[in-house]
Structures are given as structure tokens and as C-alpha cells.
PASEBA-1860 file (N, C-alpha, C; in nm, 3 decimals):
! residues 280
1> MRQCPALL> 12.220/11.929/15.111/12.190/12.023/15.219/12.046/12.009/15.267 ~ 11.958/11.970/15.176/11.818/11.956/15.215/11.800/11.844/15.317 ~ 11.883/11.741/15.307/11.874/11.629/15.400/11.948/11.655/15.530 ~ 12.028/11.759/15.534/12.107/11.791/15.655/12.087/11.939/15.688 ~ 11.986/11.972/15.769/11.962/12.113/15.803/12.080/12.180/15.871 ~ 12.157/12.104/15.948/12.271/12.165/16.017/12.375/12.214/15.916 ~ 12.398/12.138/15.809/12.492/12.179/15.706/12.443/12.303/15.634 ~ 12.313/12.310/15.607/12.255/12.427/15.543/12.269/12.550/15.631
9> ERKVQALN> 12.242/12.534/15.760/12.254/12.645/15.855/12.398/12.694/15.862 ~ 12.493/12.603/15.860/12.634/12.641/15.867/12.676/12.718/15.743 ~ 12.628/12.676/15.626/12.665/12.744/15.503/12.606/12.884/15.497 ~ 12.482/12.899/15.542/12.419/13.031/15.542/12.490/13.125/15.638 ~ 12.527/13.075/15.754/12.597/13.159/15.851/12.736/13.200/15.803 ~ 12.795/13.121/15.715/12.929/13.153/15.665/12.926/13.259/15.555 ~ 12.808/13.293/15.502/12.799/13.393/15.396/12.821/13.532/15.452 ~ 12.893/13.614/15.377/12.909/13.754/15.417/12.797/13.838/15.357
17> DQQKQIAD> 12.797/13.967/15.389/12.688/14.055/15.345/12.684/14.068/15.194 ~ 12.799/14.074/15.130/12.801/14.088/14.985/12.743/13.965/14.916 ~ 12.776/13.847/14.965/12.720/13.725/14.907/12.569/13.719/14.924 ~ 12.519/13.762/15.039/12.374/13.763/15.062/12.304/13.863/14.971 ~ 12.365/13.979/14.948/12.304/14.079/14.860/12.298/14.028/14.716 ~ 12.403/13.960/14.671/12.403/13.905/14.535/12.298/13.796/14.521 ~ 12.286/13.711/14.624/12.184/13.606/14.619/12.044/13.665/14.618 ~ 12.020/13.770/14.695/11.888/13.836/14.694/11.858/13.895/14.557
25> ARMVLAQE> 11.959/13.956/14.493/11.938/14.014/14.360/11.905/13.905/14.258 ~ 11.969/13.791/14.267/11.940/13.682/14.175/11.800/13.626/14.197 ~ 11.757/13.623/14.322/11.621/13.578/14.350/11.518/13.674/14.294 ~ 11.547/13.805/14.297/11.455/13.904/14.241/11.440/13.883/14.091 ~ 11.550/13.859/14.021/11.543/13.835/13.877/11.471/13.705/13.846 ~ 11.495/13.601/13.924/11.425/13.474/13.902/11.275/13.489/13.926 ~ 11.237/13.565/14.026/11.094/13.588/14.052/11.029/13.667/13.938 ~ 11.104/13.758/13.877/11.049/13.834/13.764/11.028/13.744/13.643
33> VIRLQQAG> 11.121/13.650/13.620/11.101/13.555/13.510/10.976/13.471/13.534 ~ 10.957/13.425/13.657/10.838/13.345/13.690/10.712/13.428/13.673 ~ 10.718/13.556/13.710/10.600/13.643/13.695/10.563/13.662/13.549 ~ 10.666/13.678/13.462/10.638/13.692/13.319/10.583/13.562/13.261 ~ 10.629/13.449/13.311/10.574/13.320/13.267/10.427/13.309/13.303 ~ 10.393/13.351/13.421/10.254/13.346/13.465/10.166/13.442/13.384 ~ 10.229/13.544/13.326/10.154/13.639/13.244/10.135/13.590/13.101 ~ 10.195/13.479/13.065/10.171/13.421/12.934/10.295/13.401/12.849
41> MTRIAAVT> 10.411/13.449/12.893/10.533/13.432/12.815/10.595/13.296/12.844 ~ 10.670/13.247/12.748/10.746/13.125/12.772/10.869/13.161/12.856 ~ 10.929/13.059/12.913/11.045/13.085/12.998/11.161/13.144/12.919 ~ 11.191/13.088/12.802/11.304/13.138/12.723/11.276/13.280/12.676 ~ 11.149/13.311/12.646/11.115/13.447/12.604/11.129/13.545/12.720 ~ 11.088/13.502/12.839/11.101/13.590/12.956/11.247/13.616/12.991 ~ 11.328/13.510/12.983/11.471/13.526/13.012/11.536/13.618/12.910 ~ 11.506/13.599/12.783/11.564/13.682/12.678/11.523/13.827/12.694
49> FIVDESKA> 11.397/13.850/12.730/11.347/13.988/12.748/11.424/14.058/12.862 ~ 11.440/13.990/12.976/11.508/14.052/13.090/11.657/14.075/13.058 ~ 11.719/13.981/12.987/11.860/13.996/12.952/11.881/14.115/12.860 ~ 11.799/14.127/12.757/11.814/14.237/12.662/11.786/14.371/12.729 ~ 11.681/14.377/12.810/11.648/14.503/12.876/11.754/14.542/12.979 ~ 11.812/14.443/13.048/11.915/14.475/13.148/12.041/14.529/13.081 ~ 12.075/14.476/12.965/12.194/14.525/12.894/12.170/14.663/12.835 ~ 12.045/14.690/12.799/12.012/14.823/12.746/11.989/14.924/12.858
57> GTLPEALQ> 11.973/14.877/12.982/11.951/14.967/13.095/11.812/15.023/13.102 ~ 11.713/14.953/13.045/11.575/15.003/13.039/11.481/14.928/13.132 ~ 11.532/14.845/13.218/11.447/14.777/13.316/11.400/14.877/13.421 ~ 11.292/14.845/13.493/11.256/14.929/13.608/11.372/14.943/13.706 ~ 11.372/15.050/13.781/11.489/15.084/13.863/11.528/14.971/13.958 ~ 11.430/14.910/14.024/11.461/14.804/14.120/11.520/14.682/14.049 ~ 11.465/14.646/13.933/11.517/14.531/13.859/11.655/14.561/13.801 ~ 11.676/14.686/13.758/11.806/14.721/13.701/11.915/14.716/13.808
65> RAATRANA> 11.882/14.760/13.929/11.979/14.750/14.038/12.008/14.604/14.070 ~ 11.904/14.519/14.067/11.924/14.376/14.093/12.010/14.314/13.984 ~ 11.989/14.354/13.858/12.068/14.299/13.748/12.214/14.340/13.760 ~ 12.238/14.462/13.807/12.376/14.508/13.825/12.443/14.436/13.941 ~ 12.368/14.413/14.048/12.427/14.350/14.167/12.441/14.199/14.151 ~ 12.360/14.138/14.065/12.360/13.992/14.053/12.490/13.937/13.996 ~ 12.564/14.019/13.922/12.690/13.975/13.865/12.797/13.974/13.973 ~ 12.848/13.857/14.006/12.953/13.849/14.108/13.085/13.901/14.054
73> KKGRTRQG> 13.109/13.882/13.925/13.232/13.930/13.861/13.204/14.061/13.790 ~ 13.274/14.165/13.829/13.253/14.295/13.771/13.356/14.321/13.660 ~ 13.314/14.402/13.566/13.403/14.445/13.458/13.366/14.585/13.414 ~ 13.460/14.656/13.357/13.432/14.794/13.317/13.327/14.802/13.207 ~ 13.328/14.704/13.116/13.234/14.707/13.003/13.117/14.612/13.022 ~ 13.110/14.546/13.137/13.004/14.448/13.159/12.880/14.517/13.212 ~ 12.767/14.490/13.151/12.640/14.547/13.194/12.530/14.445/13.173 ~ 12.437/14.440/13.268/12.328/14.345/13.258/12.371/14.205/13.298
81> VGKSSLQE> 12.285/14.109/13.266/12.311/13.969/13.301/12.314/13.887/13.174 ~ 12.376/13.770/13.184/12.383/13.679/13.071/12.265/13.585/13.068 ~ 12.235/13.534/12.948/12.119/13.447/12.932/12.139/13.314/13.004 ~ 12.256/13.253/12.990/12.280/13.124/13.055/12.282/13.140/13.207 ~ 12.336/13.252/13.256/12.339/13.274/13.401/12.199/13.288/13.456 ~ 12.115/13.365/13.390/11.978/13.384/13.438/11.898/13.255/13.431 ~ 11.921/13.176/13.326/11.855/13.046/13.317/11.892/12.957/13.436 ~ 12.019/12.958/13.470/12.066/12.877/13.583/12.006/12.926/13.714
89> WVSLYLSA> 11.997/13.058/13.734/11.942/13.111/13.858/11.795/13.076/13.873 ~ 11.722/13.077/13.762/11.580/13.040/13.768/11.565/12.892/13.803 ~ 11.649/12.808/13.744/11.642/12.664/13.773/11.675/12.637/13.920 ~ 11.778/12.704/13.972/11.814/12.685/14.112/11.704/12.738/14.205 ~ 11.645/12.848/14.167/11.537/12.905/14.248/11.419/12.808/14.257 ~ 11.385/12.747/14.145/11.272/12.654/14.143/11.305/12.521/14.211 ~ 11.433/12.483/14.214/11.470/12.356/14.276/11.468/12.363/14.428 ~ 11.478/12.482/14.485/11.481/12.497/14.631/11.339/12.506/14.684
97> ERPQERLA> 11.324/12.465/14.809/11.192/12.463/14.871/11.175/12.572/14.977 ~ 11.285/12.620/15.033/11.277/12.719/15.140/11.364/12.840/15.106 ~ 11.330/12.958/15.159/11.412/13.078/15.131/11.556/13.061/15.175 ~ 11.578/12.993/15.288/11.713/12.974/15.337/11.795/12.888/15.240 ~ 11.730/12.788/15.182/11.799/12.702/15.086/11.830/12.779/14.957 ~ 11.737/12.865/14.915/11.763/12.947/14.796/11.879/13.043/14.819 ~ 11.885/13.099/14.938/11.995/13.189/14.971/12.129/13.117/14.964 ~ 12.132/12.992/15.009/12.258/12.917/15.011/12.305/12.878/14.871
105> ILAPGQPK> 12.212/12.837/14.785/12.253/12.786/14.653/12.271/12.898/14.550 ~ 12.211/13.015/14.573/12.225/13.125/14.479/12.339/13.220/14.514 ~ 12.395/13.205/14.633/12.506/13.291/14.673/12.632/13.250/14.597 ~ 12.711/13.345/14.549/12.834/13.311/14.477/12.939/13.261/14.573 ~ 13.033/13.186/14.522/13.144/13.140/14.603/13.242/13.253/14.630 ~ 13.301/13.250/14.748/13.397/13.353/14.785/13.537/13.303/14.751 ~ 13.610/13.377/14.668/13.747/13.331/14.635/13.834/13.325/14.760 ~ 13.904/13.215/14.775/13.988/13.195/14.892/14.128/13.252/14.867
113> KQRPEDMT> 14.177/13.323/14.965/14.312/13.377/14.955/14.414/13.264/14.971 ~ 14.522/13.279/14.900/14.630/13.182/14.913/14.695/13.195/15.049 ~ 14.718/13.083/15.114/14.781/13.082/15.245/14.929/13.047/15.231 ~ 15.011/13.088/15.326/15.152/13.049/15.320/15.171/12.899/15.318 ~ 15.079/12.824/15.384/15.091/12.678/15.386/15.071/12.618/15.248 ~ 15.001/12.691/15.159/14.978/12.639/15.024/15.100/12.654/14.934 ~ 15.195/12.736/14.974/15.316/12.756/14.895/15.426/12.662/14.946 ~ 15.464/12.568/14.864/15.563/12.469/14.909/15.699/12.533/14.936
121> WFYTLFWP> 15.727/12.644/14.873/15.857/12.708/14.885/15.865/12.802/15.006 ~ 15.751/12.842/15.062/15.753/12.949/15.161/15.825/12.908/15.288 ~ 15.781/12.797/15.350/15.842/12.755/15.476/15.971/12.675/15.456 ~ 15.988/12.618/15.338/16.107/12.536/15.316/16.227/12.616/15.266 ~ 16.202/12.719/15.182/16.312/12.793/15.123/16.324/12.936/15.176 ~ 16.212/13.005/15.189/16.220/13.146/15.232/16.228/13.160/15.383 ~ 16.146/13.085/15.458/16.134/13.107/15.601/16.265/13.087/15.678 ~ 16.351/12.991/15.643/16.479/12.980/15.715/16.563/13.107/15.711
129> HYARPCGL> 16.550/13.185/15.604/16.624/13.311/15.597/16.558/13.420/15.681 ~ 16.427/13.415/15.691/16.354/13.521/15.763/16.352/13.498/15.914 ~ 16.337/13.372/15.956/16.324/13.340/16.099/16.462/13.326/16.162 ~ 16.533/13.437/16.172/16.665/13.439/16.233/16.669/13.543/16.344 ~ 16.743/13.517/16.450/16.750/13.614/16.561/16.807/13.749/16.520 ~ 16.881/13.754/16.408/16.939/13.881/16.367/16.834/13.979/16.317 ~ 16.711/13.931/16.292/16.602/14.019/16.256/16.612/14.080/16.118 ~ 16.634/13.997/16.018/16.639/14.048/15.881/16.504/14.101/15.838
137> TVLEAYRA> 16.506/14.205/15.755/16.381/14.254/15.698/16.333/14.157/15.590 ~ 16.211/14.177/15.544/16.158/14.089/15.440/16.241/14.103/15.312 ~ 16.283/14.224/15.281/16.363/14.245/15.160/16.498/14.175/15.170 ~ 16.564/14.186/15.285/16.694/14.121/15.303/16.680/13.969/15.297 ~ 16.574/13.915/15.362/16.550/13.770/15.356/16.516/13.727/15.215 ~ 16.445/13.812/15.140/16.410/13.777/15.003/16.533/13.769/14.914 ~ 16.628/13.858/14.935/16.751/13.854/14.854/16.829/13.726/14.877 ~ 16.834/13.682/15.004/16.901/13.555/15.033/16.823/13.438/14.974
145> FQADWQGK> 16.691/13.445/14.984/16.605/13.342/14.925/16.620/13.338/14.774 ~ 16.630/13.454/14.711/16.647/13.461/14.565/16.778/13.397/14.522 ~ 16.884/13.422/14.599/17.015/13.362/14.566/17.010/13.210/14.580 ~ 16.943/13.161/14.685/16.930/13.016/14.702/16.849/12.954/14.589 ~ 16.740/13.022/14.551/16.654/12.971/14.443/16.732/12.960/14.312 ~ 16.805/13.064/14.280/16.882/13.063/14.155/16.994/12.961/14.158 ~ 17.052/12.938/14.276/17.156/12.836/14.285/17.100/12.695/14.279 ~ 16.981/12.675/14.335/16.921/12.541/14.338/16.866/12.502/14.202
153> YHDQPAML> 16.809/12.598/14.128/16.745/12.568/14.000/16.821/12.633/13.884 ~ 16.952/12.638/13.892/17.030/12.704/13.788/17.020/12.633/13.653 ~ 16.992/12.502/13.655/16.982/12.425/13.532/16.838/12.397/13.490 ~ 16.742/12.469/13.551/16.601/12.450/13.518/16.540/12.586/13.483 ~ 16.535/12.621/13.355/16.484/12.753/13.315/16.340/12.778/13.359 ~ 16.259/12.674/13.359/16.119/12.693/13.399/16.108/12.733/13.545 ~ 16.187/12.672/13.631/16.184/12.707/13.773/16.246/12.844/13.798 ~ 16.347/12.881/13.721/16.404/13.014/13.736/16.302/13.121/13.700
161> AALPTYDK> 16.221/13.092/13.599/16.117/13.188/13.560/16.003/13.193/13.662 ~ 15.986/13.086/13.739/15.878/13.081/13.838/15.918/13.135/13.974 ~ 16.031/13.205/13.982/16.075/13.263/14.109/15.970/13.360/14.162 ~ 15.920/13.340/14.284/15.819/13.431/14.339/15.875/13.573/14.351 ~ 15.791/13.670/14.324/15.833/13.808/14.333/15.838/13.854/14.478 ~ 15.904/13.967/14.500/15.914/14.020/14.636/15.776/14.057/14.690 ~ 15.690/14.114/14.606/15.556/14.154/14.651/15.475/14.033/14.697 ~ 15.488/13.923/14.625/15.414/13.802/14.663/15.466/13.747/14.796
169> VNRMVKRV> 15.597/13.745/14.813/15.654/13.697/14.938/15.612/13.787/15.054 ~ 15.609/13.918/15.031/15.570/14.012/15.135/15.424/13.992/15.175 ~ 15.338/13.963/15.078/15.197/13.936/15.110/15.183/13.809/15.194 ~ 15.260/13.707/15.160/15.253/13.583/15.236/15.303/13.603/15.379 ~ 15.405/13.685/15.397/15.456/13.711/15.532/15.351/13.781/15.616 ~ 15.278/13.874/15.557/15.175/13.947/15.631/15.058/13.858/15.668 ~ 15.039/13.748/15.596/14.929/13.657/15.627/14.964/13.555/15.735 ~ 15.089/13.552/15.776/15.129/13.465/15.886/15.086/13.531/16.017
177> APHRRVKG> 15.032/13.453/16.109/14.988/13.507/16.237/15.105/13.574/16.309 ~ 15.080/13.683/16.382/15.190/13.756/16.447/15.274/13.670/16.540 ~ 15.209/13.580/16.617/15.287/13.500/16.711/15.373/13.396/16.640 ~ 15.335/13.357/16.518/15.417/13.266/16.439/15.522/13.341/16.358 ~ 15.491/13.466/16.324/15.583/13.544/16.243/15.712/13.578/16.318 ~ 15.701/13.593/16.450/15.819/13.632/16.527/15.895/13.511/16.582 ~ 15.843/13.391/16.562/15.910/13.273/16.614/16.042/13.253/16.543 ~ 16.150/13.243/16.620/16.284/13.233/16.564/16.353/13.367/16.551
185> RVTGSALK> 16.275/13.476/16.549/16.333/13.610/16.537/16.353/13.675/16.674 ~ 16.266/13.641/16.769/16.280/13.691/16.906/16.271/13.573/17.001 ~ 16.326/13.588/17.119/16.326/13.481/17.218/16.294/13.539/17.355 ~ 16.278/13.450/17.452/16.259/13.491/17.591/16.131/13.566/17.614 ~ 16.138/13.671/17.696/16.019/13.748/17.732/15.959/13.820/17.612 ~ 16.042/13.857/17.516/15.990/13.923/17.396/15.900/13.830/17.317 ~ 15.936/13.701/17.310/15.852/13.603/17.241/15.725/13.576/17.319 ~ 15.735/13.573/17.452/15.617/13.546/17.534/15.512/13.655/17.518
193> AYQVYQQR> 15.555/13.776/17.489/15.460/13.887/17.472/15.371/13.867/17.351 ~ 15.414/13.783/17.256/15.335/13.758/17.137/15.245/13.636/17.149 ~ 15.254/13.563/17.261/15.176/13.442/17.275/15.026/13.475/17.275 ~ 14.950/13.390/17.210/14.807/13.415/17.195/14.735/13.383/17.325 ~ 14.648/13.473/17.368/14.564/13.448/17.485/14.430/13.393/17.440 ~ 14.393/13.280/17.494/14.267/13.216/17.460/14.173/13.226/17.578 ~ 14.061/13.292/17.555/13.960/13.303/17.660/13.871/13.180/17.656 ~ 13.868/13.108/17.765/13.793/12.985/17.769/13.649/13.010/17.814
201> DWAQMPVN> 13.561/12.924/17.768/13.420/12.936/17.800/13.395/12.864/17.932 ~ 13.387/12.940/18.040/13.368/12.881/18.172/13.226/12.831/18.192 ~ 13.135/12.865/18.100/12.997/12.818/18.114/12.988/12.666/18.103 ~ 13.086/12.605/18.038/13.085/12.460/18.024/13.130/12.389/18.152 ~ 13.188/12.462/18.245/13.238/12.402/18.368/13.124/12.385/18.469 ~ 13.107/12.267/18.527/12.998/12.247/18.625/13.025/12.323/18.754 ~ 12.923/12.335/18.835/12.937/12.403/18.963/13.039/12.329/19.049 ~ 13.129/12.404/19.112/13.236/12.348/19.194/13.334/12.266/19.110
209> GCWIADGK> 13.337/12.295/18.979/13.424/12.218/18.890/13.564/12.271/18.881 ~ 13.587/12.395/18.920/13.721/12.451/18.911/13.741/12.550/19.024 ~ 13.851/12.536/19.096/13.888/12.628/19.203/14.016/12.697/19.161 ~ 14.023/12.827/19.180/14.138/12.905/19.138/14.195/12.979/19.258 ~ 14.327/12.973/19.273/14.396/13.049/19.377/14.456/13.173/19.314 ~ 14.461/13.282/19.390/14.508/13.409/19.337/14.657/13.430/19.355 ~ 14.732/13.329/19.393/14.875/13.342/19.410/14.918/13.357/19.554 ~ 14.824/13.382/19.642/14.857/13.396/19.784/14.794/13.284/19.864
217> SLNMKSGP> 14.663/13.278/19.863/14.593/13.172/19.935/14.452/13.164/19.884 ~ 14.391/13.053/19.907/14.251/13.036/19.876/14.172/13.075/20.000 ~ 14.086/13.173/19.985/14.016/13.228/20.101/13.900/13.138/20.143 ~ 13.930/13.013/20.169/13.830/12.918/20.218/13.899/12.827/20.319 ~ 13.830/12.797/20.426/13.884/12.703/20.524/13.769/12.641/20.601 ~ 13.797/12.526/20.660/13.694/12.454/20.734/13.747/12.420/20.873 ~ 13.656/12.413/20.967/13.695/12.379/21.104/13.641/12.243/21.142 ~ 13.720/12.135/21.138/13.671/12.000/21.169/13.643/11.985/21.318
225> SDTRAALY> 13.570/11.882/21.350/13.528/11.861/21.488/13.637/11.793/21.572 ~ 13.730/11.719/21.508/13.829/11.643/21.584/13.957/11.719/21.610 ~ 13.972/11.840/21.557/14.092/11.918/21.581/14.058/12.065/21.572 ~ 14.138/12.145/21.637/14.115/12.288/21.635/14.184/12.357/21.517 ~ 14.275/12.287/21.452/14.349/12.347/21.341/14.257/12.369/21.221 ~ 14.270/12.485/21.162/14.189/12.515/21.044/14.240/12.435/20.925 ~ 14.147/12.383/20.848/14.182/12.304/20.730/14.142/12.380/20.605 ~ 14.225/12.371/20.503/14.201/12.440/20.378/14.156/12.339/20.272
233> PGADVGAR> 14.070/12.381/20.182/14.026/12.289/20.077/14.141/12.250/19.987 ~ 14.136/12.128/19.941/14.237/12.080/19.847/14.170/11.997/19.740 ~ 14.249/11.938/19.655/14.194/11.859/19.545/14.276/11.734/19.525 ~ 14.210/11.623/19.508/14.275/11.498/19.471/14.264/11.486/19.320 ~ 14.373/11.522/19.249/14.369/11.524/19.104/14.347/11.386/19.047 ~ 14.405/11.285/19.111/14.391/11.149/19.059/14.247/11.099/19.068 ~ 14.182/11.127/19.184/14.044/11.081/19.202/13.942/11.180/19.148 ~ 13.989/11.303/19.106/13.901/11.405/19.052/13.790/11.441/19.150
241> RAHPLSGG> 13.827/11.469/19.272/13.730/11.512/19.371/13.797/11.607/19.468 ~ 13.717/11.691/19.531/13.769/11.788/19.626/13.744/11.740/19.769 ~ 13.839/11.768/19.858/13.821/11.732/19.999/13.915/11.821/20.079 ~ 13.893/11.837/20.210/13.979/11.924/20.290/14.120/11.867/20.303 ~ 14.217/11.956/20.304/14.356/11.921/20.325/14.415/12.016/20.429 ~ 14.506/11.968/20.507/14.577/12.056/20.599/14.688/12.127/20.525 ~ 14.750/12.224/20.591/14.857/12.298/20.527/14.975/12.211/20.492 ~ 14.989/12.094/20.558/15.101/12.005/20.528/15.065/11.895/20.433
249> LEPVTGGK> 14.958/11.911/20.355/14.913/11.810/20.259/14.874/11.680/20.330 ~ 14.820/11.691/20.450/14.778/11.573/20.526/14.627/11.561/20.516 ~ 14.572/11.450/20.465/14.427/11.436/20.454/14.361/11.434/20.593 ~ 14.234/11.471/20.591/14.159/11.472/20.716/14.129/11.330/20.761 ~ 14.087/11.247/20.668/14.048/11.110/20.703/14.161/11.015/20.668 ~ 14.178/10.912/20.752/14.275/10.809/20.722/14.412/10.836/20.780 ~ 14.451/10.963/20.794/14.580/10.995/20.851/14.697/10.955/20.765 ~ 14.677/10.931/20.635/14.786/10.889/20.546/14.805/10.993/20.437
257> RHRGGRCV> 14.930/11.014/20.405/14.959/11.105/20.295/14.932/11.033/20.162 ~ 14.891/11.110/20.064/14.870/11.052/19.932/15.003/11.029/19.865 ~ 15.014/10.920/19.793/15.139/10.886/19.727/15.143/10.946/19.587 ~ 15.264/10.970/19.544/15.283/11.017/19.406/15.248/11.163/19.386 ~ 15.230/11.240/19.493/15.201/11.381/19.477/15.068/11.407/19.410 ~ 14.968/11.326/19.438/14.839/11.342/19.372/14.755/11.450/19.437 ~ 14.788/11.491/19.558/14.710/11.592/19.627/14.771/11.729/19.604 ~ 14.687/11.825/19.578/14.731/11.962/19.557/14.653/12.051/19.652
265> ALCHPAPR> 14.720/12.123/19.737/14.655/12.211/19.832/14.652/12.352/19.777 ~ 14.535/12.412/19.774/14.523/12.549/19.726/14.523/12.644/19.846 ~ 14.623/12.633/19.930/14.634/12.718/20.047/14.770/12.785/20.046 ~ 14.793/12.873/20.137/14.920/12.946/20.142/15.033/12.854/20.191 ~ 15.152/12.853/20.130/15.183/12.929/20.008/15.144/12.852/19.883 ~ 15.062/12.907/19.799/15.017/12.841/19.677/15.094/12.895/19.558 ~ 15.115/12.815/19.456/15.183/12.867/19.337/15.102/12.978/19.273 ~ 15.172/13.069/19.210/15.105/13.182/19.152/15.008/13.140/19.043
273> QAAVCLLR> 14.887/13.194/19.052/14.782/13.164/18.956/14.757/13.015/18.943 ~ 14.763/12.944/19.056/14.739/12.799/19.053/14.592/12.772/19.030 ~ 14.563/12.669/18.957/14.425/12.632/18.929/14.416/12.482/18.916 ~ 14.314/12.423/18.973/14.291/12.281/18.961/14.150/12.261/18.911 ~ 14.134/12.195/18.797/14.003/12.170/18.739/13.962/12.027/18.772 ~ 13.844/12.011/18.825/13.794/11.880/18.856/13.696/11.839/18.747 ~ 13.746/11.767/18.649/13.665/11.727/18.535/13.594/11.596/18.567 ~ 13.468/11.591/18.527/13.389/11.470/18.551/13.392/11.383/18.428
END
């Protein structure tokens, strides 16, 4: 990460508030060990002193809060910090050169939730029962899935014992995106209502890079010198350039129609919500 600042920046930005608070607490404890070393104690003596005092709850209030927060894994009977953990935090603190780097290496890892894609049985065995137009509930689909599982692995006791529980299947179903969850269960306009809308960043589009019609007409027209007929702007998709077009898709210059339907006129009657992007 030290050789790639962009990677370091990405990792720091991916940390949540809890990870940052734990990393800050570990840095506080590492700084206290260094302070005791500067006061004349050896490193192992300073680490042992902080560990014993944190478990006894006799550290100063700020240090005791840091010792409590520094543990990423909580337990009912766990108090204070461990000697090997504190040794490691001090070593990592000293190995880093910048505060941002210390924050990245001292932050605990975030446990990743299991995804439906990680379960080989979810989409192959359970999903065919759930994704039906009849709209089975998760419990009804699970019962059918359970019967298939027991029939498929009837001669394999280990696989029969590994049958996923209903609660696990229900959690996996809830982690499927809504628009994917209803696929196969609803059709037509009901399915279209679940389609994801993606808002595009129009700031990346250059000036005059995209013209949009509102479904009726494009409120732009030009008056050429050689004719009195008003001309509406159009786009040559093949050549990726804009030029005037008449209402009959007749170019202004040359007097020839474009072949292959490459010209699109954004004039009345225009297709609803028609848009032509001129990408460079």
C-alpha cells in the first residue's frame, strides 16, 4: 500500500465508523507503550504493564476506554487486551509512516456476509421451486426443496445432515436484490415495476453531446437560405455528428437520403422519450 497511494486511499475510504474507532483505540494503546519506553521501561515491560492494568480495570479512563474498544471480538467475560495483540499493534504502528497508513493497517477486517451466489445449492436446487409464477412462499418452496434434497442424497448420510435450515434459506432469499427476487414469479408490467433505475452521470457528456426529445417534438428548428421550409435538427448515428434534417429525413446538403436508416430525426412525430447520444 505504501507504494500505491491510490490503493491505500481506497482501503481507508472502505472502512466504516466502527473500524476507524477500533483503529484509533489501538493507536492510543501503541502510543502509550512508546511513551512508557521513552520513560525508561522496556517494550515487553510496558506491554505487560498495560495488559495487566487493562484486565484489572485500573488504567486511566481514556486508556481503559481505548482498551475496551480495541478488541474487535467481544465476549461476556473478555476484558482488557491480550499481550500478543498489543505487541502486534505496536509493531504495526511503528512500521507505518503516515497516520492514514496506520489507520488502514490497524483497522480490523470486516466479516463478509455469505451471498446467495456462494451457496452452490441455492440457485441450482432451491431457486427453481421459488421462482414460479404461482408465487410460492419461502416456506412452501423450502418444503419442495427439502423433498428434492432428501431424494437426491438419500444414500449419503453426510449430505442429508447438511440440509440447509429454513432460517438460512430465508436469510439468503432476503439478500437477493428485489428485482432479481421477483424474476420468474411475476411477468409483464408487474415485472417492469421492479426494474432498477440507474441515474447516469451527465457531467461526463460533452457539450452538444446528447439531444433528447420529449415524445412530441424537439423544440429546435433552422431556416436555411435555399428554401423556406423549416428544418429540424437531426443526427447521423453512423457518422456521430449532428446536422439539420427535414421532416422527411431528407438531408439539407447533397439531396440524397442516407442508406440503411442511419439518420434519426428528432422532430415531430418523434418516438416517445427518444434520445440520440453523439459519442466522440
